[in-house]
Structures are given as C-alpha cells and as structure tokens.
TORBAPA-40351 format. One record per residue (C-alpha): residue number from 0; x, y, z; residue in one letter. Coordinates in steps of 0.5 Angstrom, whole numbers, plus 2048, in hexadecimal, padded with zeros to 3 digits. Example, Ala and Ser with C-alpha at 12.3 -4.5 7.8 and 13.67 -1.06 7.14 Angstrom:
<atoms>
ATOM   resi     u     v     w   resn
ATOM      0   819   7F7   810      A
ATOM      1   81B   7FE   80E      S
</atoms>
This chain:
<atoms>
ATOM   resi     u     v     w   resn
ATOM      0   7E7   81B   7F4      M
ATOM      1   7E2   815   7F7      E
ATOM      2   7E7   811   7FB      K
ATOM      3   7E5   80A   7FF      E
ATOM      4   7E9   806   804      L
ATOM      5   7E8   7FF   805      I
ATOM      6   7EB   7FB   80B      I
ATOM      7   7EB   7F4   80B      N
ATOM      8   7ED   7F2   812      A
ATOM      9   7EF   7EB   815      S
ATOM     10   7F3   7E8   81B      T
ATOM     11   7F9   7E8   817      E
ATOM     12   7F9   7EE   813      D
ATOM     13   7F6   7F4   810      V
ATOM     14   7F5   7F6   809      E
ATOM     15   7F3   7FD   807      I
ATOM     16   7F1   7FE   800      A
ATOM     17   7F0   806   7FE      L
ATOM     18   7EB   807   7F8      L
ATOM     19   7EB   80D   7F4      E
ATOM     20   7E5   80E   7EF      R
ATOM     21   7E4   806   7F1      K
ATOM     22   7EB   805   7EE      K
ATOM     23   7F0   802   7F2      L
ATOM     24   7F6   806   7F3      V
ATOM     25   7F9   804   7FA      E
ATOM     26   7F9   7FD   7FD      I
ATOM     27   7FD   7FC   804      H
ATOM     28   7FE   7F6   809      K
ATOM     29   800   7F7   810      Q
ATOM     30   802   7F0   814      K
ATOM     31   800   7F0   81B      A
ATOM     32   808   7EF   81C      N
ATOM     33   80A   7F5   818      N
ATOM     34   80F   7F8   81D      N
ATOM     35   813   7FD   819      F
ATOM     36   80E   801   816      A
ATOM     37   810   808   812      V
ATOM     38   810   80E   818      G
ATOM     39   811   809   81E      D
ATOM     40   816   80C   823      I
ATOM     41   81B   808   826      F
ATOM     42   821   809   82B      L
ATOM     43   827   805   827      G
ATOM     44   82E   804   828      N
ATOM     45   834   805   824      I
ATOM     46   836   7FE   821      K
ATOM     47   83B   800   81C      K
ATOM     48   83E   806   819      L
ATOM     49   840   806   812      M
ATOM     50   844   80D   810      P
ATOM     51   845   80B   809      G
ATOM     52   83D   80B   808      L
ATOM     53   83D   811   80D      N
ATOM     54   837   80C   810      A
ATOM     55   836   808   816      A
ATOM     56   832   802   818      F
ATOM     57   82E   802   81D      V
ATOM     58   82B   7FC   822      D
ATOM     59   823   7FE   823      I
ATOM     60   821   7F6   824      G
ATOM     61   820   7F4   81C      H
ATOM     62   824   7EE   81A      R
ATOM     63   828   7F3   815      K
ATOM     64   82B   7F9   818      D
ATOM     65   828   7FF   816      A
ATOM     66   82B   804   811      F
ATOM     67   82D   80C   813      L
ATOM     68   830   810   80E      H
ATOM     69   833   817   810      Y
ATOM     70   82E   81B   80C      T
ATOM     71   829   818   810      D
ATOM     72   82B   81A   816      L
ATOM     73   828   821   816      G
ATOM     74   82B   828   818      P
ATOM     75   829   827   81F      Q
ATOM     76   82C   820   821      I
ATOM     77   831   823   826      K
ATOM     78   82A   826   82A      S
ATOM     79   827   81F   829      L
ATOM     80   82D   81B   82C      L
ATOM     81   82D   820   832      K
ATOM     82   826   81F   833      Y
ATOM     83   826   818   832      T
ATOM     84   82C   817   837      K
ATOM     85   829   81C   83C      G
ATOM     86   822   818   83C      T
ATOM     87   825   811   83D      I
ATOM     88   82A   814   842      G
ATOM     89   824   817   846      G
ATOM     90   827   81E   846      S
ATOM     91   821   821   841      L
ATOM     92   81B   820   845      N
ATOM     93   816   824   840      N
ATOM     94   814   822   839      H
ATOM     95   813   829   837      L
ATOM     96   819   82D   834      L
ATOM     97   817   834   837      E
ATOM     98   81E   833   83B      N
ATOM     99   822   82F   837      F
ATOM    100   828   832   834      E
ATOM    101   828   830   82C      L
ATOM    102   830   82F   82A      L
ATOM    103   832   832   823      P
ATOM    104   830   82E   81D      D
ATOM    105   834   829   81A      N
ATOM    106   839   82A   814      P
ATOM    107   836   827   80D      K
ATOM    108   83C   824   80B      N
ATOM    109   83F   821   812      G
ATOM    110   841   81A   813      K
ATOM    111   83D   815   817      I
ATOM    112   842   813   81B      D
ATOM    113   843   81A   81E      R
ATOM    114   83B   819   820      V
ATOM    115   83B   812   823      F
ATOM    116   83F   80D   827      K
ATOM    117   83E   806   827      R
ATOM    118   838   803   82C      N
ATOM    119   835   80B   82D      Q
ATOM    120   82E   80B   82E      P
ATOM    121   82A   80F   828      V
ATOM    122   823   811   827      L
ATOM    123   821   80F   820      V
ATOM    124   81B   80F   81C      Q
ATOM    125   819   80A   816      V
ATOM    126   81A   80D   80F      L
ATOM    127   819   807   80B      K
ATOM    128   816   800   80D      E
ATOM    129   81B   7FA   80C      P
ATOM    130   81B   7F8   805      I
ATOM    131   81E   7F1   802      S
ATOM    132   824   7F0   806      T
ATOM    133   825   7F7   808      K
ATOM    134   824   7F9   80F      G
ATOM    135   820   7FF   811      P
ATOM    136   822   806   80F      R
ATOM    137   822   80B   814      L
ATOM    138   822   813   815      S
ATOM    139   824   817   81B      C
ATOM    140   81F   81D   819      E
ATOM    141   81A   81B   81E      I
ATOM    142   813   81D   81C      T
ATOM    143   80C   81B   81F      V
ATOM    144   806   81C   81A      P
ATOM    145   7FF   81E   81B      G
ATOM    146   7F9   81F   816      R
ATOM    147   7FA   826   815      Y
ATOM    148   802   827   817      M
ATOM    149   808   824   818      V
ATOM    150   80D   826   81E      I
ATOM    151   814   826   81E      T
ATOM    152   818   826   825      P
ATOM    153   81E   82A   826      F
ATOM    154   81C   82F   820      S
ATOM    155   819   836   820      N
ATOM    156   817   836   818      I
ATOM    157   810   836   816      I
ATOM    158   80E   834   80F      A
ATOM    159   808   833   80B      V
ATOM    160   806   82E   806      S
ATOM    161   807   831   7FF      K
ATOM    162   800   82E   7FD      K
ATOM    163   7FD   834   800      I
ATOM    164   7FD   839   7FB      G
ATOM    165   7F9   83E   7FE      N
ATOM    166   7FF   844   801      D
ATOM    167   7FA   846   806      D
ATOM    168   7F8   83F   808      E
ATOM    169   800   83E   809      R
ATOM    170   801   844   80D      K
ATOM    171   7FB   843   811      R
ATOM    172   7FD   83C   813      L
ATOM    173   805   83E   814      K
ATOM    174   802   843   819      L
ATOM    175   7FE   83E   81C      L
ATOM    176   804   839   81D      A
ATOM    177   808   83E   820      E
ATOM    178   803   840   825      S
ATOM    179   802   838   827      I
ATOM    180   808   835   826      K
ATOM    181   80C   833   82D      P
ATOM    182   813   836   82D      K
ATOM    183   819   832   829      H
ATOM    184   813   82E   826      F
ATOM    185   813   82F   81E      G
ATOM    186   80D   82E   81A      M
ATOM    187   80B   82C   813      I
ATOM    188   804   82E   811      I
ATOM    189   800   829   80D      R
ATOM    190   7FB   82A   807      T
ATOM    191   7F6   827   80C      A
ATOM    192   7F6   82D   810      A
ATOM    193   7F4   832   80B      Q
ATOM    194   7EE   836   80E      G
ATOM    195   7EE   833   815      K
ATOM    196   7ED   837   81B      K
ATOM    197   7F2   838   820      V
ATOM    198   7EF   834   825      A
ATOM    199   7EF   82E   821      E
ATOM    200   7F7   82F   81F      L
ATOM    201   7F8   830   827      H
ATOM    202   7F5   82A   829      G
ATOM    203   7F9   826   824      E
ATOM    204   7FF   829   827      V
ATOM    205   7FD   827   82E      R
ATOM    206   7FC   820   82B      N
ATOM    207   803   820   828      L
ATOM    208   807   823   82E      V
ATOM    209   803   81D   832      A
ATOM    210   806   818   82D      K
ATOM    211   80D   81B   82E      W
ATOM    212   80C   81B   836      E
ATOM    213   80A   814   835      K
ATOM    214   811   812   831      M
ATOM    215   815   816   837      F
ATOM    216   812   812   83C      A
ATOM    217   814   80C   838      E
ATOM    218   81B   80E   837      L
ATOM    219   81C   810   83F      K
ATOM    220   821   80B   841      G
ATOM    221   820   806   83B      S
ATOM    222   826   802   838      E
ATOM    223   826   801   830      G
ATOM    224   823   7FE   82C      P
ATOM    225   81C   7FF   82D      C
ATOM    226   816   803   82A      R
ATOM    227   814   809   82D      L
ATOM    228   80E   80B   829      L
ATOM    229   80A   807   824      S
ATOM    230   807   80A   81E      E
ATOM    231   800   809   81E      I
ATOM    232   7FD   803   81A      D
ATOM    233   7FD   803   813      K
ATOM    234   7F6   805   812      T
ATOM    235   7F6   80A   817      S
ATOM    236   7FC   80D   814      S
ATOM    237   7F9   80D   80D      L
ATOM    238   7F3   810   80F      L
ATOM    239   7F7   816   812      R
ATOM    240   7FB   817   80C      D
ATOM    241   7F6   816   807      V
ATOM    242   7EF   818   80A      L
ATOM    243   7EC   81E   806      T
ATOM    244   7E5   820   805      D
ATOM    245   7E4   81C   7FE      S
ATOM    246   7E4   816   803      F
ATOM    247   7DD   813   802      N
ATOM    248   7DE   80C   805      K
ATOM    249   7E2   808   80A      I
ATOM    250   7E0   800   80B      V
ATOM    251   7E2   7FC   810      V
ATOM    252   7E1   7F4   810      N
ATOM    253   7E3   7F3   817      D
ATOM    254   7DE   7F5   81D      K
ATOM    255   7E4   7F7   822      E
ATOM    256   7E8   7FA   81D      F
ATOM    257   7E2   7FE   81A      H
ATOM    258   7E2   801   821      G
ATOM    259   7E9   803   822      N
ATOM    260   7E8   807   81B      V
ATOM    261   7E2   80A   81D      K
ATOM    262   7E6   80C   824      T
ATOM    263   7EC   80F   820      F
ATOM    264   7E7   813   81B      M
ATOM    265   7E3   816   820      N
ATOM    266   7EA   819   823      E
ATOM    267   7ED   81B   81D      I
ATOM    268   7E7   81D   818      A
ATOM    269   7E0   81C   81C      P
ATOM    270   7DC   81F   816      E
ATOM    271   7DF   819   812      K
ATOM    272   7DD   814   817      A
ATOM    273   7D7   812   814      K
ATOM    274   7DA   810   80E      I
ATOM    275   7DD   80A   812      V
ATOM    276   7D8   803   811      S
ATOM    277   7D9   7FC   813      Q
ATOM    278   7D8   7F7   80D      Y
ATOM    279   7D4   7F1   80F      T
ATOM    280   7D3   7EE   808      G
ATOM    281   7D4   7E6   807      K
ATOM    282   7D9   7E7   801      K
ATOM    283   7E0   7E9   803      P
ATOM    284   7E1   7F1   804      I
ATOM    285   7E6   7F1   7FE      F
ATOM    286   7E2   7ED   7F9      E
ATOM    287   7DC   7F1   7FB      A
ATOM    288   7DF   7F8   7F9      F
ATOM    289   7E2   7F5   7F3      G
ATOM    290   7E9   7F6   7F6      V
ATOM    291   7EB   7EF   7F5      S
ATOM    292   7EA   7EF   7EE      K
ATOM    293   7EE   7F5   7ED      Q
ATOM    294   7F4   7F2   7F1      I
ATOM    295   7F3   7EC   7EC      K
ATOM    296   7F3   7F1   7E6      T
ATOM    297   7F8   7F6   7E8      S
ATOM    298   7FE   7F2   7EA      F
ATOM    299   803   7EE   7E6      G
ATOM    300   808   7EF   7E1      K
ATOM    301   802   7F2   7DC      T
ATOM    302   7FD   7F7   7DE      A
ATOM    303   7F8   7F8   7D8      T
ATOM    304   7F4   7FF   7D7      M
ATOM    305   7ED   800   7D5      P
ATOM    306   7EF   802   7CE      S
ATOM    307   7F3   7FB   7CD      G
ATOM    308   7F9   7FE   7CE      A
ATOM    309   7FE   7FB   7D3      Y
ATOM    310   804   7FC   7D7      L
ATOM    311   809   7F7   7D8      V
ATOM    312   80D   7F8   7DF      I
ATOM    313   814   7F5   7E1      E
ATOM    314   818   7F6   7E7      H
ATOM    315   820   7F6   7E7      T
ATOM    316   824   7F7   7ED      E
ATOM    317   826   7FE   7EB      A
ATOM    318   81F   800   7E8      M
ATOM    319   818   7FF   7E6      H
ATOM    320   816   7FF   7DE      V
ATOM    321   810   800   7DB      I
ATOM    322   80E   7FF   7D4      D
ATOM    323   808   802   7D1      V
ATOM    324   805   7FE   7CB      N
ATOM    325   7FF   801   7C7      S
ATOM    326   7FB   7FA   7C6      G
ATOM    327   7F6   7FB   7C0      P
ATOM    328   7F5   802   7C1      K
ATOM    329   7FA   805   7BD      M
ATOM    330   7F6   803   7B7      K
ATOM    331   7F0   807   7B8      R
ATOM    332   7F3   80E   7B6      T
ATOM    333   7F9   811   7B4      D
ATOM    334   800   80F   7B8      Q
ATOM    335   801   816   7BB      E
ATOM    336   7FA   816   7BE      S
ATOM    337   7FA   80F   7C0      A
ATOM    338   801   810   7C4      S
ATOM    339   7FF   815   7C8      I
ATOM    340   7F8   812   7CA      A
ATOM    341   7FB   80C   7CC      V
ATOM    342   801   80F   7CF      N
ATOM    343   7FC   814   7D4      L
ATOM    344   7F8   80E   7D5      E
ATOM    345   7FE   80A   7D7      A
ATOM    346   801   810   7DB      A
ATOM    347   7FB   810   7E0      E
ATOM    348   7FB   808   7E1      E
ATOM    349   803   808   7E2      I
ATOM    350   801   80E   7E8      A
ATOM    351   7FC   809   7EB      R
ATOM    352   801   803   7EA      Q
ATOM    353   807   806   7EE      L
ATOM    354   802   808   7F4      R
ATOM    355   7FF   801   7F3      L
ATOM    356   805   7FD   7F3      R
ATOM    357   809   802   7F7      D
ATOM    358   80F   802   7F2      I
ATOM    359   815   806   7F5      G
ATOM    360   81B   808   7F2      G
ATOM    361   81D   80A   7EB      L
ATOM    362   817   808   7E6      I
ATOM    363   818   809   7DE      I
ATOM    364   812   809   7D9      I
ATOM    365   813   808   7D2      D
ATOM    366   80D   80B   7CF      F
ATOM    367   80A   80B   7C8      I
ATOM    368   80F   80F   7C3      D
ATOM    369   80C   816   7C2      M
ATOM    370   80E   81B   7BD      R
ATOM    371   80A   821   7BF      N
ATOM    372   80E   825   7C5      S
ATOM    373   807   828   7C7      G
ATOM    374   805   821   7C8      N
ATOM    375   80B   81F   7CC      K
ATOM    376   80A   825   7D1      Q
ATOM    377   803   824   7D2      S
ATOM    378   805   81D   7D4      L
ATOM    379   80A   81F   7D9      F
ATOM    380   805   824   7DC      K
ATOM    381   7FF   81F   7DC      K
ATOM    382   804   81A   7E0      M
ATOM    383   806   81F   7E5      K
ATOM    384   7FE   820   7E6      D
ATOM    385   7FD   819   7E6      F
ATOM    386   802   818   7EC      M
ATOM    387   800   81E   7F0      E
ATOM    388   7FC   819   7F5      N
ATOM    389   802   815   7F6      D
ATOM    390   804   816   7FD      R
ATOM    391   80B   813   7FC      A
ATOM    392   810   818   7FA      Q
ATOM    393   812   818   7F2      H
ATOM    394   815   81C   7ED      T
ATOM    395   813   81B   7E6      I
ATOM    396   818   81D   7E0      L
ATOM    397   815   81F   7D9      P
ATOM    398   816   81A   7D3      L
ATOM    399   81D   819   7D1      S
ATOM    400   81F   819   7C9      R
ATOM    401   81E   811   7C9      F
ATOM    402   817   812   7CC      G
ATOM    403   818   810   7D3      L
ATOM    404   815   813   7D9      M
ATOM    405   819   812   7E0      Q
ATOM    406   816   812   7E6      I
ATOM    407   819   812   7ED      T
ATOM    408   814   810   7F3      R
ATOM    409   815   80F   7FA      Q
ATOM    410   816   808   7FD      R
ATOM    411   814   807   804      T
ATOM    412   811   800   805      R
ATOM    413   812   7FA   800      P
ATOM    414   80F   7FA   7FA      E
ATOM    415   808   7F7   7FA      V
ATOM    416   808   7F0   7F6      K
ATOM    417   802   7EC   7F5      I
ATOM    418   802   7E5   7F2      D
ATOM    419   7FB   7E5   7EE      T
ATOM    420   7FD   7DF   7EA      S
ATOM    421   7F9   7D8   7EC      E
ATOM    422   7FA   7D1   7EC      Q
ATOM    423   7F7   7CE   7E6      C
ATOM    424   7F1   7CA   7E8      P
ATOM    425   7F1   7C5   7E3      S
ATOM    426   7F8   7C3   7E4      C
ATOM    427   7FA   7C5   7EB      N
ATOM    428   800   7C8   7E9      G
ATOM    429   803   7C2   7E5      T
ATOM    430   802   7C5   7DE      G
ATOM    431   7FE   7BF   7DC      K
ATOM    432   7F7   7BC   7DC      V
ATOM    433   7F4   7B6   7DA      N
ATOM    434   7F1   7B5   7D3      A
ATOM    435   7EB   7B9   7D2      T
ATOM    436   7E8   7B4   7CE      V
ATOM    437   7E7   7AF   7D3      V
ATOM    438   7E4   7B4   7D8      I
ATOM    439   7DD   7B2   7D7      T
ATOM    440   7DF   7AB   7D8      D
ATOM    441   7E2   7AD   7DF      E
ATOM    442   7DB   7B0   7E0      I
ATOM    443   7D7   7AA   7DF      S
ATOM    444   7DC   7A6   7E3      K
ATOM    445   7DB   7AB   7E9      S
ATOM    446   7D3   7AB   7E8      L
ATOM    447   7D3   7A3   7E8      E
ATOM    448   7D7   7A3   7EF      Y
ATOM    449   7D3   7A8   7F2      I
ATOM    450   7CC   7A5   7F0      R
ATOM    451   7CF   79E   7F3      S
ATOM    452   7D1   7A2   7FA      S
ATOM    453   7CB   7A7   7FA      R
ATOM    454   7C5   7A4   7F6      P
ATOM    455   7C0   7A8   7F9      K
ATOM    456   7C4   7AF   7F8      S
ATOM    457   7C1   7B4   7F3      K
ATOM    458   7C7   7B6   7EF      L
ATOM    459   7C9   7BC   7EB      K
ATOM    460   7D0   7BD   7E7      L
ATOM    461   7D3   7C3   7E6      K
ATOM    462   7D8   7C4   7E0      V
ATOM    463   7DB   7C9   7DB      H
ATOM    464   7D6   7CB   7D6      P
ATOM    465   7DA   7C7   7D0      F
ATOM    466   7D9   7C1   7D4      V
ATOM    467   7D2   7C3   7D6      H
ATOM    468   7D0   7C4   7CF      A
ATOM    469   7D3   7BD   7CD      Y
ATOM    470   7CF   7B9   7D2      L
ATOM    471   7C8   7BC   7D1      T
ATOM    472   7C7   7BE   7CA      K
ATOM    473   7C3   7B9   7C6      G
ATOM    474   7BD   7B4   7C7      M
ATOM    475   7C3   7AF   7C8      K
ATOM    476   7C7   7B3   7CC      S
ATOM    477   7CC   7B0   7D2      V
ATOM    478   7C7   7B3   7D7      Q
ATOM    479   7C1   7AF   7D4      M
ATOM    480   7C6   7A9   7D4      D
ATOM    481   7C7   7A9   7DB      W
ATOM    482   7C0   7AA   7DD      F
ATOM    483   7BE   7A4   7D9      L
ATOM    484   7C3   7A0   7DC      K
ATOM    485   7C0   7A1   7E3      S
ATOM    486   7BA   7A5   7E2      Y
ATOM    487   7BD   7AB   7E7      K
ATOM    488   7BE   7B2   7E4      W
ATOM    489   7C4   7B5   7E5      V
ATOM    490   7C4   7BD   7E4      S
ATOM    491   7CA   7C0   7E0      I
ATOM    492   7CC   7C7   7E2      E
ATOM    493   7D1   7CB   7DE      P
ATOM    494   7D6   7CF   7E2      K
ATOM    495   7DA   7D4   7DE      S
ATOM    496   7DF   7D5   7E3      D
ATOM    497   7E1   7CD   7E3      Y
ATOM    498   7E7   7CB   7DF      A
ATOM    499   7E5   7C6   7D9      L
ATOM    500   7E7   7C0   7DD      T
ATOM    501   7E4   7C2   7E3      K
ATOM    502   7DE   7BF   7E6      Y
ATOM    503   7DA   7BE   7EC      I
ATOM    504   7D4   7BA   7EF      F
ATOM    505   7CF   7BD   7F4      T
ATOM    506   7C9   7BA   7F8      D
ATOM    507   7C2   7BD   7F9      G
ATOM    508   7C5   7C2   7FE      N
ATOM    509   7CA   7C4   7F9      D
ATOM    510   7D0   7C1   7FD      D
ATOM    511   7D6   7BE   7F9      E
ATOM    512   7D6   7B7   7F9      I
ATOM    513   7DE   7B5   7FA      R
ATOM    514   7E0   7B0   7F5      L
ATOM    515   7E7   7AE   7F9      D
</atoms>
C-alpha cells in the first residue's frame, strides 16, 4: 500500500497528514506546549485515595489531577515502588536491574489504599491525554517503546506481535530476544522486527536501555511532580510506529524540521532516508498535496462517498452514532444488491473516518437493511479487513437483529474536530445582503469615485460571471455606456469563486483599489 506523510511545520505547531493511496486517513496536530503526551513518564505524588472507585488521583503537574485505577497498577507495582524509593533516596546506584530483587506480584483484586499512602511518590506513565474536563489517565506498567520492540522493566516476559504469523519467525525472534534482553526487563517484539538481524535488534535494546538510564538519572534525588522521560515528538513517534516498506514519500515544508526528520530516519531506517524531501513550492504544502481539500470534504456532520451515498455522523455523551444513507444508488438495481454495495462502500469510509477523526469509545452504525445472512457476514468480515490498519485497539461485533453494528475503539487523545464551515463572504455572517438588483448601481458609483480620484489609472473590474454577463452583453451594454461617458475602457473579468454581490476594481498592476 502506497503511503505518504505530509508535514506542515510552523513555530506554533506541527500538522501531520498520513495519506494511503493519496487518501487522507490520519491527521495529527502537535502544539509546541503539549506537556502531557501519551507515553511520557512522570514522577507524581499521590494526592487523594478513592477506595470506593478503587483508584487514586495523582499530581503530575497538570491543572487537573491525573487518574490512576487499581487495574492499571500492573502486577509489578511493589517492585516499581521499591525501585522509585531506592533511587530517590540514593540507596540504588545502578539503572540496570541485575542485582535488583523483584518483589511478589500484586494481587489482581486488591485495594488501592493497601498499595499507596497520601503524598507517596510514584512512577507513572501517561496512558491517555487530558480529554475535555478530565485530567490524564495513568498507568504504573512502565514501557519504553522503540521501532522493533518495547521493553518493560521489572518483568521477564517475552511476547511477539500476533501480526507475525510465521511460526518459525516467531520462534527465531523469541530466541533472539532471550539472548539480548537485560535481566528483569521484559520485551514485546513488534511487527517491524520481522526479518531483522540480531545486530539491529541488539542496537535498539541498547538505545532503549540508555533511555531508561536517562530516566534513572532524572529520578535520583527528585521531588515530584516532574517529567522524567518525554515521548519523542509526534512526527518521530508516528514514523517509528507506522514506517513500513510501503512508505514512498515524506515531505516537510520547514528546513530545520526537515533536517530533524532526516536525522531521525537515518537512525531508525537509513535505507528509507532518501524518501524524505523538503517542499519549496509557493502554495501552502497542504494545498499543494490536496490535503486541505480532503479536510474540507471529510469533516462535518455529513461525509459523502463517490457513489452518492453518504454518512451522517452524530456524537452524544455516551456514544457516537453513524447512519448510512444510500442516496440515489438504491434505484439502479435490486434492493439487496444495492444495499450490500452501499454498505461495503460505507464500511470502508467509516473505517477511514474513525482513524481520521480519532473517534473512540462506543460507536453504533446503522447500515442499510439486508435480508441475506451471507451478505451480513460478508459485511462483518470486510469491516474487520478495512480496520486492520487502525493502530488503535478495537473490537467489532457482527450485525445485530436490528441491522446495527457495534464497535469499541481505544481512546487515547481528544477527538479530532475541524470546523470546515466558512463565514459567508456576501453577508459576513449577518444572514442579510444588500438587494442584488442594485449591485450594478453600486459598481457604477464606485467607478465614478475611482475615476475622480485616480483619473489616469488603467482599470479592471472583477465580478461574478452572472454580473459579468449582464455588464458586457449586447452593443448597448453597461460596459460600453461607461466607455462613452469617459472614453476610457474598463475591462471586466468573470470570477467563478466570487459571491454574486462581490466586486473588486484593480489597477494596471492588478493591485486592488480600496474603496473604503
């Protein structure tokens, strides 16, 4: 699958567009002051214990205390607290865990107030970014991710991605992991590690352990709340997680940012560094690559598909609801064939919309009714295929008796909402315009004013095509009448993107003549 990454960098933020087969599937925006990204590791302080919720609120420096549930503590929480206390106090002098004695696993059904005390320091990792009025959600199962693997301190478990289907390759990777992993560090082998040699995997292990060492140095003698290890920027994180052989283009508009991306690519995939290029065109980069137009057509309450069928996407407090509408397509063939055709097209678009808008939580889809059970099963399988490239964890249920499909999708950051509406150029948002029948009178008065103030200027008038036709048609046209009054010709240019009542006069240099 052909993939492209288009990066629009500015001093305030970075916008990243991921395109698959020229179609926009993900849009990410990172502000320069984003201090609580998923994956960041903090030293926090237990602020409040809530036995009824079996959870704690933790101060990590956000205006809202972060939420930590008992189920997110992980079985190694006792070892983590021992390591945290020993490092802060100075009794631990080595970041490696070779001589560190792991404590017994924490019970699955324990109580939060038996693990923590108020004001106790704890090492936490951001699981979800702040969303709406909620603070960040935390986990104590610390992970340090790389391109080929993720290391998990205080564990000895080795896991291999389920997406690696070849049994021989899975065994090879597991044996390699056992030979290179440090003591008391677990390892999760990612899909990108498939086919990689031991030298490449070992090199990444060293890099990840170096990050853990950096965090250890920051933790020594620290007092929370403070950030110990920051996730790399959104662009690098995205490249690390999604970069595959099918990537054929990465385009950046900023020279300095281009250099940073090139350097990062040389570190993680030197063979792909050549696909990084700097955009130097005059148009904005998103406009040049068609991203802006796709954003305008993809966001909003309604999403239209090439066949004329469309989706209506509604959001409630509890769930997201998507209604599939056939448009004119149902009239072209028998109802069952038309229904499955529209539903399959809608399923592909829904999978794209979920990624693009990063919609999480419960999603209910009302597909067009089908009677054939084989068609229902086919739609269910296709929906799973379409969502295979979605990196967010998700679960899809078959169609219910009422023709509804339920999907749950992981939510780690606020939903992407882009307002694609524009202020009306004719009324400037008031909802009212001057009477269109007097537009030619206004233009004539403006022309008289310009001729009196700039008698020698060469003039051009730009107007809507309808107004252009009215002013220019016939031997006794308005344009000819203007000429006979002053013996100076005014050229008139039709502009299809102008509102009916909009007009502009320009001089010989094509500069607008201001009338106010």
